[in-house]
C-alpha positions in Angstrom: 33.3 -243.1 -31.4 31.6 -241.6 -28.3 29.7 -244.8 -27.7 32.9 -246.7 -27.5 34.2 -244.5 -24.7 31.0 -243.9 -22.7 29.2 -247.3 -22.9 25.9 -245.9 -21.7 22.9 -244.5 -23.6 19.5 -242.9 -22.9 16.5 -243.5 -25.2 13.1 -241.7 -25.2 10.2 -243.5 -26.8 7.3 -241.4 -28.3 4.0 -243.2 -29.1 1.6 -241.3 -31.4 -1.6 -240.3 -29.6 -0.3 -241.0 -26.1 0.9 -238.0 -24.0 3.4 -240.0 -21.8 6.9 -240.8 -23.0 9.1 -243.7 -21.9 12.7 -243.0 -21.0 15.2 -245.8 -20.8 18.8 -245.7 -19.7 21.3 -248.5 -19.9 24.5 -250.0 -21.0 25.0 -249.7 -24.8 27.0 -251.7 -27.2 27.3 -252.2 -31.0 27.2 -255.9 -31.7 27.3 -258.2 -34.7 25.9 -261.2 -32.8 24.2 -263.4 -35.4 21.1 -263.9 -33.2 20.4 -260.2 -33.0 21.1 -259.7 -36.7 18.7 -262.4 -37.7 16.0 -261.0 -35.4 16.2 -257.6 -37.2 16.5 -258.9 -40.8 14.1 -257.3 -43.3 13.1 -259.3 -46.4 16.0 -261.6 -45.8 18.6 -258.8 -45.6 20.6 -258.6 -42.4 21.9 -255.4 -40.9 25.6 -254.9 -40.6 25.5 -254.3 -36.9 23.0 -253.7 -34.1 22.8 -251.0 -31.5 21.9 -252.8 -28.3 20.8 -251.1 -25.0 20.4 -253.3 -21.9 18.4 -251.8 -19.1 16.9 -253.1 -15.9 13.7 -251.1 -16.3 12.0 -248.3 -18.2 10.6 -245.3 -16.3 8.0 -242.7 -17.4 9.6 -239.4 -18.5 8.3 -236.8 -16.0 9.0 -233.8 -18.2 9.3 -233.3 -21.9 12.8 -234.2 -23.2 15.1 -231.5 -24.4 15.5 -231.8 -28.2 18.5 -229.9 -29.6 
């Protein structure tokens, strides 16, 4: 429910073997757009919905993220 009120999300990507992390902030939405569902299908099975974050750019994380 929080996503419906806030509309923004922050993501941190970790790549095994690489010290840097990529942080991405952007506008978030939950969509059932057929094009997105088809793209994420696995063995012909479609997801019910897709969590989509639209961002202008990704920036390197300068410090380790806080994991709670």
